[in-house]
C-alpha positions as CSV (number, residue, x, y, z in Angstrom):
1,M,35.1,59.9,-42.3
2,A,36.7,56.5,-41.9
3,A,36.3,54.5,-38.7
4,P,39.5,53.9,-36.8
5,A,41.1,50.6,-37.3
6,A,40.8,48.1,-34.4
7,A,43.9,47.3,-32.6
8,A,45.3,43.9,-33.5
9,A,45.0,41.3,-30.7
10,P,48.2,40.0,-29.4
11,A,49.1,36.6,-30.6
12,S,48.2,33.9,-28.1
13,T,50.6,31.2,-27.3
14,S,48.8,27.9,-27.3
15,T,50.1,25.5,-24.8
16,S,49.5,21.9,-25.5
17,T,47.9,20.3,-22.5
18,S,48.1,16.5,-22.4
19,T,45.0,14.9,-20.8
20,V,45.8,11.7,-19.0
21,K,43.0,9.2,-19.7
22,A,42.1,6.6,-17.1
23,P,42.9,3.1,-18.2
24,K,39.9,1.0,-19.3
25,L,38.9,-1.6,-16.7
26,S,38.3,-5.2,-17.7
27,V,34.7,-6.3,-17.9
28,T,35.7,-9.7,-16.4
29,V,35.8,-9.8,-12.7
30,D,37.8,-12.6,-11.0
31,K,37.1,-13.3,-7.3
32,P,38.4,-16.2,-5.2
33,T,34.8,-16.9,-4.1
34,P,32.0,-16.3,-6.8
35,Y,29.3,-13.8,-6.2
36,H,25.8,-14.9,-5.1
37,F,23.2,-13.3,-7.3
38,D,19.4,-12.6,-7.0
39,L,18.6,-11.1,-10.3
40,G,15.0,-10.5,-9.5
41,L,16.1,-7.9,-6.9
42,L,19.2,-6.8,-8.9
43,L,21.3,-8.0,-6.0
44,A,24.9,-9.2,-6.0
45,N,26.3,-10.5,-2.7
46,D,30.1,-10.5,-2.4
47,P,31.3,-13.1,0.2
48,N,34.9,-12.2,-0.2
49,P,36.6,-10.3,2.7
50,L,37.3,-6.6,2.1
51,D,40.9,-5.7,1.4
52,I,41.0,-2.0,2.0
53,S,43.4,0.5,3.4
54,R,42.6,1.5,7.0
55,S,45.3,4.2,7.4
56,D,44.9,6.4,4.3
57,P,41.3,7.8,3.9
58,L,41.7,8.6,0.2
59,Q,43.0,5.1,-0.5
60,R,40.2,3.6,1.5
61,E,37.6,5.4,-0.6
62,A,39.3,4.2,-3.8
63,D,39.3,0.6,-2.5
64,L,35.6,0.8,-1.6
65,A,34.8,2.3,-5.0
66,A,36.8,-0.5,-6.7
67,V,34.8,-3.2,-4.8
68,A,31.5,-1.5,-5.7
69,R,32.5,-1.3,-9.3
70,D,33.4,-5.0,-9.4
71,G,30.1,-5.9,-7.9
72,A,28.2,-3.7,-10.4
73,Q,30.2,-5.1,-13.3
74,S,29.5,-8.7,-12.2
75,L,25.8,-8.0,-11.9
76,I,25.6,-6.5,-15.4
77,N,27.5,-9.5,-16.8
78,Q,25.1,-11.9,-15.1
79,L,22.1,-10.0,-16.4
80,L,23.3,-10.0,-20.0
81,T,24.2,-13.6,-20.0
82,T,21.3,-15.2,-18.2
83,C,18.2,-13.0,-18.7
84,Q,16.0,-12.9,-21.8
85,I,16.5,-9.8,-23.9
86,S,13.9,-8.7,-26.4
87,S,13.4,-5.7,-28.6
88,T,10.2,-3.5,-28.2
89,P,9.0,-0.3,-29.8
90,H,10.1,1.5,-26.6
91,G,13.6,0.0,-26.6
92,V,15.4,-3.1,-25.4
93,L,13.6,-5.0,-22.7
94,L,15.4,-7.3,-20.3
95,S,13.1,-9.8,-18.4
96,L,14.1,-10.4,-14.8
97,P,13.5,-13.7,-13.1
98,P,11.3,-13.9,-9.9
99,P,13.1,-12.8,-6.7
100,Q,14.7,-15.5,-4.6
101,T,15.6,-13.6,-1.4
102,A,12.8,-13.3,1.2
103,L,12.7,-9.6,2.3
104,P,11.7,-9.0,5.9
105,R,8.4,-7.4,6.7
106,E,8.3,-3.8,7.7
107,K,5.6,-4.5,10.3
108,P,4.6,-7.7,12.2
109,I,1.9,-10.0,10.9
110,P,-1.5,-8.8,12.2
111,A,-2.9,-10.9,14.9
112,P,-6.1,-12.8,14.0
113,K,-9.2,-11.1,15.2
114,A,-11.1,-12.8,18.0
115,E,-14.2,-14.7,16.9
116,T,-17.3,-12.9,18.0
117,K,-20.7,-14.5,18.8
118,W,-22.0,-13.4,15.4
119,S,-19.0,-14.6,13.4
120,A,-19.3,-18.0,15.0
121,F,-23.0,-18.1,14.2
122,A,-22.5,-16.9,10.7
123,K,-19.8,-19.6,10.1
124,R,-22.2,-22.3,11.3
125,R,-25.0,-21.1,9.1
126,G,-22.9,-20.3,6.1
127,I,-23.8,-16.6,6.1
128,A,-21.4,-14.6,3.9
129,P,-20.5,-11.0,4.8
130,K,-22.3,-8.3,2.9
131,T,-20.7,-6.8,-0.2
132,R,-19.8,-3.2,-0.5
133,E,-22.9,-2.5,-2.6
134,Q,-25.1,-4.1,0.1
135,R,-23.5,-2.0,2.8
136,R,-24.2,1.3,1.0
137,N,-26.7,3.5,2.9
138,L,-28.6,4.3,-0.3
139,E,-31.7,2.8,-1.9
140,L,-33.9,3.7,-4.8
141,D,-37.2,5.4,-3.9
142,E,-39.6,4.0,-6.5
143,K,-42.1,6.9,-5.9
144,T,-39.7,9.7,-6.6
145,G,-37.2,7.8,-8.8
146,E,-34.3,9.1,-6.7
147,F,-31.8,7.5,-4.3
148,G,-32.3,8.2,-0.6
149,R,-30.8,7.1,2.7
150,R,-31.9,3.9,4.3
151,W,-31.2,5.1,7.8
152,G,-29.9,8.2,9.5
153,Y,-31.0,11.7,8.8
154,N,-34.1,11.6,6.6
155,G,-33.7,7.9,6.3
156,A,-36.3,5.5,5.0
157,N,-36.5,3.8,8.4
158,K,-38.1,7.1,9.7
159,A,-40.8,7.2,7.1
160,G,-44.2,8.1,8.6
161,Q,-43.0,9.8,11.7
162,D,-43.9,13.3,10.5
163,E,-47.2,12.3,8.8
164,P,-50.1,14.6,10.0
165,I,-52.6,11.7,10.0
166,I,-51.7,8.2,11.2
167,E,-54.0,5.2,10.9
168,L,-54.6,3.6,14.3
169,N,-55.1,-0.1,15.1
170,A,-57.8,-0.5,17.7
171,A,-56.4,-3.6,19.2
172,K,-52.9,-2.1,19.6
173,E,-54.3,1.1,21.0
174,A,-56.3,-0.9,23.6
175,A,-53.1,-2.7,24.7
176,R,-50.9,0.4,24.6
177,K,-48.9,1.3,27.7
178,E,-50.2,4.4,29.5
179,G,-48.2,7.5,28.6
180,T,-47.1,6.4,25.2
181,T,-48.3,7.5,21.8
182,V,-48.2,6.0,18.3
183,R,-45.9,8.7,17.1
184,G,-43.3,7.7,19.6
185,D,-43.3,4.0,18.8
186,K,-40.9,4.3,15.9
187,R,-38.4,6.4,17.9
188,R,-38.6,4.1,20.8
189,E,-37.9,1.1,18.5
190,I,-34.9,2.8,17.0
191,R,-33.5,3.7,20.4
192,E,-34.0,0.2,21.6
193,K,-32.1,-1.2,18.6
194,V,-29.2,1.1,19.3
195,R,-29.1,0.0,23.0
196,R,-29.3,-3.6,22.0
197,N,-26.5,-3.3,19.5
198,D,-24.4,-1.5,22.2
199,R,-24.9,-4.3,24.7
200,R,-24.0,-6.9,22.0
201,M,-20.8,-4.9,21.1
202,R,-19.7,-4.7,24.8
203,K,-20.4,-8.4,25.3
204,N,-18.3,-9.3,22.2
205,E,-15.5,-7.1,23.5
206,R,-15.6,-8.9,26.9
207,N,-15.6,-12.3,25.2
208,A,-12.6,-11.3,23.0
209,E,-10.6,-10.1,26.0
210,S,-11.3,-13.3,27.9
211,A,-10.3,-15.4,24.9
212,K,-6.9,-13.6,24.9
213,K,-6.1,-14.6,28.5
């Protein structure tokens, strides 16, 4: 059985629509006062007064777009005529000159730190600050071949505190203050260092505050 024939589609009437193309704008921009360029920042300053419509919003937008277009075209012309252009495997490379306009800082310049007693002493003696490697809280234990802490929890400065047998010095034991033990000497020494550092820190802070006044 033969399939039914498909109905013929009605002939479509093609209407010729004429598209209006926008006129090409000139690549040459003439202004009464020339632009000021900073090619390092891709900046073009237009010192000419704006001549835009203030009554018609649509015309005002068109006038602003024309001003922006002229500025962009002038910047492109200046780049292509003054900058060095070279060809690379990745494409054409245009080398920009160094920027000339000084951009403002986002934040104010940090105030110089007040000189502490230690910094003044180090300057007189020529003592340089420690490097990052010197400040690390790690050192190589030659006995175990592993890195361990210099101070803090399980630090090397606490070595010997938990030893079951400690060798005593007879002269030191005779001069020992009553109520103290050899096992507490190291802990007392560490606490005294902490208190001494705290006193120095507070003194430096007071000196810095008095220097500001």
